[in-house]
PDB file of N, CA, C and O in Angstrom:
ATOM      1  N   UNK A   1      34.317  12.498  25.806  1.00  0.00           N
ATOM      2  CA  UNK A   1      34.185  12.531  24.372  1.00  0.00           C
ATOM      3  C   UNK A   1      33.473  11.250  23.935  1.00  0.00           C
ATOM      4  O   UNK A   1      34.009  10.150  24.067  1.00  0.00           O
ATOM      5  N   UNK A   2      32.263  11.414  23.416  1.00  0.00           N
ATOM      6  CA  UNK A   2      31.449  10.285  22.992  1.00  0.00           C
ATOM      7  C   UNK A   2      31.452  10.197  21.472  1.00  0.00           C
ATOM      8  O   UNK A   2      31.128  11.163  20.781  1.00  0.00           O
ATOM      9  N   UNK A   3      31.813   9.054  20.975  1.00  0.00           N
ATOM     10  CA  UNK A   3      31.759   8.844  19.524  1.00  0.00           C
ATOM     11  C   UNK A   3      30.740   7.744  19.260  1.00  0.00           C
ATOM     12  O   UNK A   3      31.021   6.556  19.420  1.00  0.00           O
ATOM     13  N   UNK A   4      29.555   8.173  18.855  1.00  0.00           N
ATOM     14  CA  UNK A   4      28.501   7.210  18.561  1.00  0.00           C
ATOM     15  C   UNK A   4      28.692   6.646  17.164  1.00  0.00           C
ATOM     16  O   UNK A   4      28.977   7.379  16.217  1.00  0.00           O
ATOM     17  N   UNK A   5      28.536   5.355  17.051  1.00  0.00           N
ATOM     18  CA  UNK A   5      28.644   4.694  15.751  1.00  0.00           C
ATOM     19  C   UNK A   5      27.238   4.504  15.207  1.00  0.00           C
ATOM     20  O   UNK A   5      26.425   3.795  15.800  1.00  0.00           O
ATOM     21  N   UNK A   6      26.958   5.135  14.086  1.00  0.00           N
ATOM     22  CA  UNK A   6      25.653   4.983  13.442  1.00  0.00           C
ATOM     23  C   UNK A   6      25.698   3.768  12.524  1.00  0.00           C
ATOM     24  O   UNK A   6      26.646   3.600  11.757  1.00  0.00           O
ATOM     25  N   UNK A   7      24.677   2.925  12.601  1.00  0.00           N
ATOM     26  CA  UNK A   7      24.657   1.769  11.690  1.00  0.00           C
ATOM     27  C   UNK A   7      24.546   2.242  10.242  1.00  0.00           C
ATOM     28  O   UNK A   7      23.893   3.244   9.951  1.00  0.00           O
ATOM     29  N   UNK A   8      25.186   1.511   9.352  1.00  0.00           N
ATOM     30  CA  UNK A   8      25.167   1.864   7.932  1.00  0.00           C
ATOM     31  C   UNK A   8      23.772   1.656   7.363  1.00  0.00           C
ATOM     32  O   UNK A   8      23.116   0.655   7.654  1.00  0.00           O
ATOM     33  N   UNK A   9      23.325   2.599   6.556  1.00  0.00           N
ATOM     34  CA  UNK A   9      22.018   2.517   5.905  1.00  0.00           C
ATOM     35  C   UNK A   9      22.123   1.528   4.744  1.00  0.00           C
ATOM     36  O   UNK A   9      22.909   1.751   3.824  1.00  0.00           O
ATOM     37  N   UNK A  10      21.337   0.426   4.768  1.00  0.00           N
ATOM     38  CA  UNK A  10      21.441  -0.568   3.689  1.00  0.00           C
ATOM     39  C   UNK A  10      21.011  -0.020   2.331  1.00  0.00           C
ATOM     40  O   UNK A  10      21.396  -0.571   1.300  1.00  0.00           O
ATOM     41  N   UNK A  11      20.220   1.056   2.310  1.00  0.00           N
ATOM     42  CA  UNK A  11      19.773   1.635   1.045  1.00  0.00           C
ATOM     43  C   UNK A  11      20.773   2.635   0.478  1.00  0.00           C
ATOM     44  O   UNK A  11      20.606   3.126  -0.638  1.00  0.00           O
ATOM     45  N   UNK A  12      21.788   2.927   1.237  1.00  0.00           N
ATOM     46  CA  UNK A  12      22.765   3.936   0.835  1.00  0.00           C
ATOM     47  C   UNK A  12      23.501   3.569  -0.455  1.00  0.00           C
ATOM     48  O   UNK A  12      23.856   4.451  -1.236  1.00  0.00           O
ATOM     49  N   UNK A  13      23.728   2.289  -0.680  1.00  0.00           N
ATOM     50  CA  UNK A  13      24.516   1.850  -1.834  1.00  0.00           C
ATOM     51  C   UNK A  13      23.668   1.476  -3.047  1.00  0.00           C
ATOM     52  O   UNK A  13      24.195   0.946  -4.025  1.00  0.00           O
ATOM     53  N   UNK A  14      22.363   1.745  -2.997  1.00  0.00           N
ATOM     54  CA  UNK A  14      21.480   1.408  -4.112  1.00  0.00           C
ATOM     55  C   UNK A  14      21.317   2.630  -5.001  1.00  0.00           C
ATOM     56  O   UNK A  14      21.070   3.735  -4.518  1.00  0.00           O
ATOM     57  N   UNK A  15      21.458   2.420  -6.313  1.00  0.00           N
ATOM     58  CA  UNK A  15      21.367   3.556  -7.236  1.00  0.00           C
ATOM     59  C   UNK A  15      19.923   4.055  -7.352  1.00  0.00           C
ATOM     60  O   UNK A  15      18.981   3.321  -7.055  1.00  0.00           O
ATOM     61  N   UNK A  16      19.761   5.283  -7.779  1.00  0.00           N
ATOM     62  CA  UNK A  16      18.452   5.941  -7.846  1.00  0.00           C
ATOM     63  C   UNK A  16      17.486   5.236  -8.802  1.00  0.00           C
ATOM     64  O   UNK A  16      16.288   5.178  -8.526  1.00  0.00           O
ATOM     65  N   UNK A  17      17.983   4.702  -9.914  1.00  0.00           N
ATOM     66  CA  UNK A  17      17.116   4.013 -10.867  1.00  0.00           C
ATOM     67  C   UNK A  17      16.493   2.770 -10.228  1.00  0.00           C
ATOM     68  O   UNK A  17      15.309   2.498 -10.427  1.00  0.00           O
ATOM     69  N   UNK A  18      17.277   2.026  -9.473  1.00  0.00           N
ATOM     70  CA  UNK A  18      16.775   0.835  -8.787  1.00  0.00           C
ATOM     71  C   UNK A  18      15.734   1.222  -7.744  1.00  0.00           C
ATOM     72  O   UNK A  18      14.707   0.555  -7.619  1.00  0.00           O
ATOM     73  N   UNK A  19      15.987   2.289  -6.998  1.00  0.00           N
ATOM     74  CA  UNK A  19      15.019   2.761  -6.003  1.00  0.00           C
ATOM     75  C   UNK A  19      13.714   3.182  -6.679  1.00  0.00           C
ATOM     76  O   UNK A  19      12.631   2.886  -6.172  1.00  0.00           O
ATOM     77  N   UNK A  20      13.809   3.873  -7.822  1.00  0.00           N
ATOM     78  CA  UNK A  20      12.629   4.341  -8.543  1.00  0.00           C
ATOM     79  C   UNK A  20      11.796   3.154  -9.023  1.00  0.00           C
ATOM     80  O   UNK A  20      10.575   3.144  -8.868  1.00  0.00           O
ATOM     81  N   UNK A  21      12.471   2.135  -9.617  1.00  0.00           N
ATOM     82  CA  UNK A  21      11.752   0.960 -10.109  1.00  0.00           C
ATOM     83  C   UNK A  21      11.092   0.190  -8.964  1.00  0.00           C
ATOM     84  O   UNK A  21       9.970  -0.296  -9.108  1.00  0.00           O
ATOM     85  N   UNK A  22      11.781   0.079  -7.836  1.00  0.00           N
ATOM     86  CA  UNK A  22      11.212  -0.619  -6.677  1.00  0.00           C
ATOM     87  C   UNK A  22       9.977   0.114  -6.166  1.00  0.00           C
ATOM     88  O   UNK A  22       8.985  -0.512  -5.796  1.00  0.00           O
ATOM     89  N   UNK A  23      10.043   1.435  -6.148  1.00  0.00           N
ATOM     90  CA  UNK A  23       8.900   2.230  -5.697  1.00  0.00           C
ATOM     91  C   UNK A  23       7.711   2.041  -6.638  1.00  0.00           C
ATOM     92  O   UNK A  23       6.577   1.903  -6.180  1.00  0.00           O
ATOM     93  N   UNK A  24       7.961   2.033  -7.949  1.00  0.00           N
ATOM     94  CA  UNK A  24       6.886   1.828  -8.927  1.00  0.00           C
ATOM     95  C   UNK A  24       6.247   0.445  -8.754  1.00  0.00           C
ATOM     96  O   UNK A  24       5.025   0.311  -8.812  1.00  0.00           O
ATOM     97  N   UNK A  25       7.074  -0.573  -8.542  1.00  0.00           N
ATOM     98  CA  UNK A  25       6.551  -1.928  -8.357  1.00  0.00           C
ATOM     99  C   UNK A  25       5.720  -2.019  -7.077  1.00  0.00           C
ATOM    100  O   UNK A  25       4.676  -2.671  -7.059  1.00  0.00           O
ATOM    101  N   UNK A  26       6.179  -1.368  -6.012  1.00  0.00           N
ATOM    102  CA  UNK A  26       5.435  -1.381  -4.750  1.00  0.00           C
ATOM    103  C   UNK A  26       4.090  -0.681  -4.909  1.00  0.00           C
ATOM    104  O   UNK A  26       3.083  -1.138  -4.368  1.00  0.00           O
ATOM    105  N   UNK A  27       4.069   0.427  -5.650  1.00  0.00           N
ATOM    106  CA  UNK A  27       2.814   1.143  -5.880  1.00  0.00           C
ATOM    107  C   UNK A  27       1.836   0.296  -6.688  1.00  0.00           C
ATOM    108  O   UNK A  27       0.636   0.305  -6.414  1.00  0.00           O
ATOM    109  N   UNK A  28       2.341  -0.437  -7.684  1.00  0.00           N
ATOM    110  CA  UNK A  28       1.487  -1.315  -8.490  1.00  0.00           C
ATOM    111  C   UNK A  28       0.907  -2.434  -7.622  1.00  0.00           C
ATOM    112  O   UNK A  28      -0.274  -2.761  -7.739  1.00  0.00           O
ATOM    113  N   UNK A  29       1.722  -3.014  -6.762  1.00  0.00           N
ATOM    114  CA  UNK A  29       1.239  -4.063  -5.867  1.00  0.00           C
ATOM    115  C   UNK A  29       0.172  -3.510  -4.927  1.00  0.00           C
ATOM    116  O   UNK A  29      -0.824  -4.178  -4.651  1.00  0.00           O
ATOM    117  N   UNK A  30       0.379  -2.301  -4.441  1.00  0.00           N
ATOM    118  CA  UNK A  30      -0.592  -1.673  -3.545  1.00  0.00           C
ATOM    119  C   UNK A  30      -1.931  -1.475  -4.253  1.00  0.00           C
ATOM    120  O   UNK A  30      -2.987  -1.702  -3.664  1.00  0.00           O
ATOM    121  N   UNK A  31      -1.885  -1.048  -5.524  1.00  0.00           N
ATOM    122  CA  UNK A  31      -3.120  -0.839  -6.294  1.00  0.00           C
ATOM    123  C   UNK A  31      -3.895  -2.142  -6.462  1.00  0.00           C
ATOM    124  O   UNK A  31      -5.126  -2.133  -6.435  1.00  0.00           O
ATOM    125  N   UNK A  32      -3.198  -3.253  -6.633  1.00  0.00           N
ATOM    126  CA  UNK A  32      -3.866  -4.546  -6.825  1.00  0.00           C
ATOM    127  C   UNK A  32      -4.701  -4.943  -5.620  1.00  0.00           C
ATOM    128  O   UNK A  32      -5.706  -5.640  -5.764  1.00  0.00           O
ATOM    129  N   UNK A  33      -4.300  -4.511  -4.446  1.00  0.00           N
ATOM    130  CA  UNK A  33      -4.972  -4.940  -3.224  1.00  0.00           C
ATOM    131  C   UNK A  33      -5.837  -3.861  -2.588  1.00  0.00           C
ATOM    132  O   UNK A  33      -6.302  -4.032  -1.462  1.00  0.00           O
ATOM    133  N   UNK A  34      -6.062  -2.747  -3.293  1.00  0.00           N
ATOM    134  CA  UNK A  34      -6.981  -1.722  -2.801  1.00  0.00           C
ATOM    135  C   UNK A  34      -8.378  -2.325  -2.727  1.00  0.00           C
ATOM    136  O   UNK A  34      -8.760  -3.100  -3.604  1.00  0.00           O
ATOM    137  N   UNK A  35      -9.153  -1.981  -1.687  1.00  0.00           N
ATOM    138  CA  UNK A  35     -10.526  -2.491  -1.619  1.00  0.00           C
ATOM    139  C   UNK A  35     -11.305  -2.119  -2.883  1.00  0.00           C
ATOM    140  O   UNK A  35     -11.317  -0.961  -3.299  1.00  0.00           O
ATOM    141  N   UNK A  36     -11.946  -3.105  -3.477  1.00  0.00           N
ATOM    142  CA  UNK A  36     -12.743  -2.878  -4.673  1.00  0.00           C
ATOM    143  C   UNK A  36     -11.962  -2.921  -5.972  1.00  0.00           C
ATOM    144  O   UNK A  36     -12.559  -2.823  -7.044  1.00  0.00           O
ATOM    145  N   UNK A  37     -10.641  -3.066  -5.909  1.00  0.00           N
ATOM    146  CA  UNK A  37      -9.827  -3.081  -7.124  1.00  0.00           C
ATOM    147  C   UNK A  37     -10.009  -4.377  -7.908  1.00  0.00           C
ATOM    148  O   UNK A  37      -9.841  -4.400  -9.127  1.00  0.00           O
ATOM    149  N   UNK A  38     -10.349  -5.444  -7.211  1.00  0.00           N
ATOM    150  CA  UNK A  38     -10.536  -6.743  -7.850  1.00  0.00           C
ATOM    151  C   UNK A  38     -11.842  -7.347  -7.365  1.00  0.00           C
ATOM    152  O   UNK A  38     -12.241  -7.127  -6.221  1.00  0.00           O
ATOM    153  N   UNK A  39     -12.511  -8.107  -8.225  1.00  0.00           N
ATOM    154  CA  UNK A  39     -13.761  -8.737  -7.790  1.00  0.00           C
ATOM    155  C   UNK A  39     -13.491  -9.809  -6.735  1.00  0.00           C
ATOM    156  O   UNK A  39     -12.467 -10.491  -6.776  1.00  0.00           O
ATOM    157  N   UNK A  40     -14.406  -9.947  -5.808  1.00  0.00           N
ATOM    158  CA  UNK A  40     -14.291 -10.989  -4.792  1.00  0.00           C
ATOM    159  C   UNK A  40     -15.522 -11.877  -4.850  1.00  0.00           C
ATOM    160  O   UNK A  40     -16.546 -11.501  -5.420  1.00  0.00           O
ATOM    161  N   UNK A  41     -15.415 -13.039  -4.265  1.00  0.00           N
ATOM    162  CA  UNK A  41     -16.546 -13.952  -4.149  1.00  0.00           C
ATOM    163  C   UNK A  41     -16.697 -14.311  -2.677  1.00  0.00           C
ATOM    164  O   UNK A  41     -15.717 -14.351  -1.934  1.00  0.00           O
ATOM    165  N   UNK A  42     -17.918 -14.569  -2.268  1.00  0.00           N
ATOM    166  CA  UNK A  42     -18.188 -14.971  -0.889  1.00  0.00           C
ATOM    167  C   UNK A  42     -18.698 -16.401  -0.905  1.00  0.00           C
ATOM    168  O   UNK A  42     -19.628 -16.736  -1.637  1.00  0.00           O
ATOM    169  N   UNK A  43     -18.085 -17.227  -0.098  1.00  0.00           N
ATOM    170  CA  UNK A  43     -18.494 -18.627  -0.021  1.00  0.00           C
ATOM    171  C   UNK A  43     -19.832 -18.727   0.706  1.00  0.00           C
ATOM    172  O   UNK A  43     -20.028 -18.083   1.737  1.00  0.00           O
ATOM    173  N   UNK A  44     -20.744 -19.525   0.179  1.00  0.00           N
ATOM    174  CA  UNK A  44     -22.057 -19.673   0.815  1.00  0.00           C
ATOM    175  C   UNK A  44     -21.920 -20.157   2.260  1.00  0.00           C
ATOM    176  O   UNK A  44     -21.099 -21.023   2.563  1.00  0.00           O
ATOM    177  N   UNK A  45     -22.728 -19.589   3.134  1.00  0.00           N
ATOM    178  CA  UNK A  45     -22.745 -20.018   4.526  1.00  0.00           C
ATOM    179  C   UNK A  45     -21.691 -19.377   5.407  1.00  0.00           C
ATOM    180  O   UNK A  45     -21.619 -19.698   6.594  1.00  0.00           O
ATOM    181  N   UNK A  46     -20.867 -18.477   4.869  1.00  0.00           N
ATOM    182  CA  UNK A  46     -19.805 -17.870   5.678  1.00  0.00           C
ATOM    183  C   UNK A  46     -20.168 -16.476   6.162  1.00  0.00           C
ATOM    184  O   UNK A  46     -19.493 -15.928   7.034  1.00  0.00           O
ATOM    185  N   UNK A  47     -21.227 -15.895   5.608  1.00  0.00           N
ATOM    186  CA  UNK A  47     -21.619 -14.551   6.010  1.00  0.00           C
ATOM    187  C   UNK A  47     -20.616 -13.491   5.590  1.00  0.00           C
ATOM    188  O   UNK A  47     -20.638 -12.378   6.114  1.00  0.00           O
ATOM    189  N   UNK A  48     -19.743 -13.817   4.661  1.00  0.00           N
ATOM    190  CA  UNK A  48     -18.768 -12.842   4.173  1.00  0.00           C
ATOM    191  C   UNK A  48     -17.608 -12.599   5.118  1.00  0.00           C
ATOM    192  O   UNK A  48     -16.917 -11.587   4.996  1.00  0.00           O
ATOM    193  N   UNK A  49     -17.376 -13.511   6.065  1.00  0.00           N
ATOM    194  CA  UNK A  49     -16.238 -13.347   6.963  1.00  0.00           C
ATOM    195  C   UNK A  49     -14.949 -13.408   6.157  1.00  0.00           C
ATOM    196  O   UNK A  49     -14.943 -13.873   5.017  1.00  0.00           O
ATOM    197  N   UNK A  50     -13.875 -12.946   6.742  1.00  0.00           N
ATOM    198  CA  UNK A  50     -12.599 -12.918   6.021  1.00  0.00           C
ATOM    199  C   UNK A  50     -12.231 -14.304   5.509  1.00  0.00           C
ATOM    200  O   UNK A  50     -11.760 -14.437   4.380  1.00  0.00           O
ATOM    201  N   UNK A  51     -12.436 -15.327   6.312  1.00  0.00           N
ATOM    202  CA  UNK A  51     -12.074 -16.676   5.870  1.00  0.00           C
ATOM    203  C   UNK A  51     -12.986 -17.186   4.766  1.00  0.00           C
ATOM    204  O   UNK A  51     -12.656 -18.161   4.090  1.00  0.00           O
ATOM    205  N   UNK A  52     -14.144 -16.529   4.576  1.00  0.00           N
ATOM    206  CA  UNK A  52     -15.068 -16.965   3.543  1.00  0.00           C
ATOM    207  C   UNK A  52     -15.078 -16.083   2.319  1.00  0.00           C
ATOM    208  O   UNK A  52     -15.960 -16.214   1.471  1.00  0.00           O
ATOM    209  N   UNK A  53     -14.108 -15.182   2.208  1.00  0.00           N
ATOM    210  CA  UNK A  53     -14.033 -14.279   1.062  1.00  0.00           C
ATOM    211  C   UNK A  53     -12.718 -14.511   0.340  1.00  0.00           C
ATOM    212  O   UNK A  53     -11.669 -14.650   0.970  1.00  0.00           O
ATOM    213  N   UNK A  54     -12.778 -14.552  -0.979  1.00  0.00           N
ATOM    214  CA  UNK A  54     -11.566 -14.781  -1.764  1.00  0.00           C
ATOM    215  C   UNK A  54     -11.590 -13.896  -2.998  1.00  0.00           C
ATOM    216  O   UNK A  54     -12.654 -13.473  -3.449  1.00  0.00           O
ATOM    217  N   UNK A  55     -10.415 -13.619  -3.539  1.00  0.00           N
ATOM    218  CA  UNK A  55     -10.350 -12.895  -4.803  1.00  0.00           C
ATOM    219  C   UNK A  55     -10.848 -13.826  -5.896  1.00  0.00           C
ATOM    220  O   UNK A  55     -10.546 -15.019  -5.893  1.00  0.00           O
ATOM    221  N   UNK A  56     -11.607 -13.277  -6.825  1.00  0.00           N
ATOM    222  CA  UNK A  56     -12.179 -14.079  -7.895  1.00  0.00           C
ATOM    223  C   UNK A  56     -11.199 -14.292  -9.039  1.00  0.00           C
ATOM    224  O   UNK A  56     -11.475 -15.075  -9.948  1.00  0.00           O
ATOM    225  N   UNK A  57     -10.064 -13.611  -9.011  1.00  0.00           N
ATOM    226  CA  UNK A  57      -9.063 -13.777 -10.064  1.00  0.00           C
ATOM    227  C   UNK A  57      -7.714 -14.076  -9.428  1.00  0.00           C
ATOM    228  O   UNK A  57      -7.553 -13.968  -8.212  1.00  0.00           O
ATOM    229  N   UNK A  58      -6.764 -14.446 -10.243  1.00  0.00           N
ATOM    230  CA  UNK A  58      -5.416 -14.722  -9.765  1.00  0.00           C
ATOM    231  C   UNK A  58      -4.509 -13.558 -10.099  1.00  0.00           C
ATOM    232  O   UNK A  58      -4.677 -12.906 -11.130  1.00  0.00           O
ATOM    233  N   UNK A  59      -3.546 -13.295  -9.226  1.00  0.00           N
ATOM    234  CA  UNK A  59      -2.541 -12.282  -9.508  1.00  0.00           C
ATOM    235  C   UNK A  59      -1.368 -12.987 -10.157  1.00  0.00           C
ATOM    236  O   UNK A  59      -0.793 -13.907  -9.574  1.00  0.00           O
ATOM    237  N   UNK A  60      -1.011 -12.565 -11.355  1.00  0.00           N
ATOM    238  CA  UNK A  60       0.142 -13.137 -12.040  1.00  0.00           C
ATOM    239  C   UNK A  60       1.383 -12.457 -11.504  1.00  0.00           C
ATOM    240  O   UNK A  60       1.626 -11.284 -11.787  1.00  0.00           O
ATOM    241  N   UNK A  61       2.167 -13.187 -10.732  1.00  0.00           N
ATOM    242  CA  UNK A  61       3.353 -12.592 -10.135  1.00  0.00           C
ATOM    243  C   UNK A  61       4.502 -12.522 -11.123  1.00  0.00           C
ATOM    244  O   UNK A  61       5.430 -11.733 -10.940  1.00  0.00           O
ATOM    245  N   UNK A  62       4.454 -13.336 -12.169  1.00  0.00           N
ATOM    246  CA  UNK A  62       5.549 -13.356 -13.126  1.00  0.00           C
ATOM    247  C   UNK A  62       6.841 -13.829 -12.481  1.00  0.00           C
ATOM    248  O   UNK A  62       7.932 -13.464 -12.917  1.00  0.00           O
ATOM    249  N   UNK A  63       6.715 -14.630 -11.456  1.00  0.00           N
ATOM    250  CA  UNK A  63       7.869 -15.041 -10.675  1.00  0.00           C
ATOM    251  C   UNK A  63       8.558 -16.258 -11.283  1.00  0.00           C
ATOM    252  O   UNK A  63       7.908 -17.153 -11.824  1.00  0.00           O
ATOM    253  N   UNK A  64       9.878 -16.274 -11.187  1.00  0.00           N
ATOM    254  CA  UNK A  64      10.675 -17.426 -11.607  1.00  0.00           C
ATOM    255  C   UNK A  64      11.150 -18.200 -10.380  1.00  0.00           C
ATOM    256  O   UNK A  64      11.980 -19.102 -10.499  1.00  0.00           O
ATOM    257  N   UNK A  65      10.631 -17.855  -9.209  1.00  0.00           N
ATOM    258  CA  UNK A  65      11.113 -18.451  -7.974  1.00  0.00           C
ATOM    259  C   UNK A  65      10.874 -19.953  -7.967  1.00  0.00           C
ATOM    260  O   UNK A  65       9.862 -20.439  -8.472  1.00  0.00           O
ATOM    261  N   UNK A  66      11.808 -20.669  -7.394  1.00  0.00           N
ATOM    262  CA  UNK A  66      11.721 -22.115  -7.280  1.00  0.00           C
ATOM    263  C   UNK A  66      11.862 -22.451  -5.806  1.00  0.00           C
ATOM    264  O   UNK A  66      12.774 -21.962  -5.139  1.00  0.00           O
ATOM    265  N   UNK A  67      10.947 -23.297  -5.287  1.00  0.00           N
ATOM    266  CA  UNK A  67      11.021 -23.648  -3.876  1.00  0.00           C
ATOM    267  C   UNK A  67      12.024 -24.777  -3.655  1.00  0.00           C
ATOM    268  O   UNK A  67      12.703 -25.220  -4.582  1.00  0.00           O
ATOM    269  N   UNK A  68      12.100 -25.232  -2.401  1.00  0.00           N
ATOM    270  CA  UNK A  68      13.077 -26.255  -2.030  1.00  0.00           C
ATOM    271  C   UNK A  68      12.901 -27.562  -2.793  1.00  0.00           C
ATOM    272  O   UNK A  68      13.863 -28.308  -2.977  1.00  0.00           O
ATOM    273  N   UNK A  69      11.667 -27.845  -3.239  1.00  0.00           N
ATOM    274  CA  UNK A  69      11.398 -29.090  -3.950  1.00  0.00           C
ATOM    275  C   UNK A  69      11.547 -28.951  -5.454  1.00  0.00           C
ATOM    276  O   UNK A  69      11.301 -29.905  -6.192  1.00  0.00           O
ATOM    277  N   UNK A  70      11.951 -27.764  -5.920  1.00  0.00           N
ATOM    278  CA  UNK A  70      12.161 -27.562  -7.343  1.00  0.00           C
ATOM    279  C   UNK A  70      10.936 -27.098  -8.094  1.00  0.00           C
ATOM    280  O   UNK A  70      10.971 -26.979  -9.319  1.00  0.00           O
ATOM    281  N   UNK A  71       9.835 -26.829  -7.373  1.00  0.00           N
ATOM    282  CA  UNK A  71       8.619 -26.347  -8.016  1.00  0.00           C
ATOM    283  C   UNK A  71       8.689 -24.833  -8.172  1.00  0.00           C
ATOM    284  O   UNK A  71       9.209 -24.131  -7.304  1.00  0.00           O
ATOM    285  N   UNK A  72       8.158 -24.339  -9.288  1.00  0.00           N
ATOM    286  CA  UNK A  72       8.124 -22.891  -9.486  1.00  0.00           C
ATOM    287  C   UNK A  72       6.940 -22.309  -8.737  1.00  0.00           C
ATOM    288  O   UNK A  72       6.070 -23.046  -8.273  1.00  0.00           O
ATOM    289  N   UNK A  73       6.904 -20.983  -8.616  1.00  0.00           N
ATOM    290  CA  UNK A  73       5.815 -20.308  -7.911  1.00  0.00           C
ATOM    291  C   UNK A  73       4.481 -20.566  -8.586  1.00  0.00           C
ATOM    292  O   UNK A  73       3.440 -20.520  -7.929  1.00  0.00           O
ATOM    293  N   UNK A  74       4.489 -20.837  -9.888  1.00  0.00           N
ATOM    294  CA  UNK A  74       3.241 -21.100 -10.607  1.00  0.00           C
ATOM    295  C   UNK A  74       2.766 -22.541 -10.419  1.00  0.00           C
ATOM    296  O   UNK A  74       1.693 -22.900 -10.904  1.00  0.00           O
ATOM    297  N   UNK A  75       3.545 -23.369  -9.723  1.00  0.00           N
ATOM    298  CA  UNK A  75       3.153 -24.745  -9.462  1.00  0.00           C
ATOM    299  C   UNK A  75       3.555 -25.716 -10.540  1.00  0.00           C
ATOM    300  O   UNK A  75       3.200 -26.893 -10.480  1.00  0.00           O
ATOM    301  N   UNK A  76       4.296 -25.242 -11.532  1.00  0.00           N
ATOM    302  CA  UNK A  76       4.722 -26.118 -12.631  1.00  0.00           C
ATOM    303  C   UNK A  76       6.192 -26.394 -12.549  1.00  0.00           C
ATOM    304  O   UNK A  76       6.733 -27.113 -13.389  1.00  0.00           O
TER     305      UNK A  76
END
């Protein structure tokens, strides 16, 4: 007689509204990084390599996160 113990699903205790909002936020983040969704710039002399290409705008994360030194994600 084998009784296998299945690990508990961490998402099991999350309500449907929270799951829906998380899914919407993930989809919005995905749209921001779709190729061509945002203008890019190429640094002269790099030939457009990944290290020489950057987004021409900033993504506003709206984050209140504070790092170990007390600085916010926005650098202020």
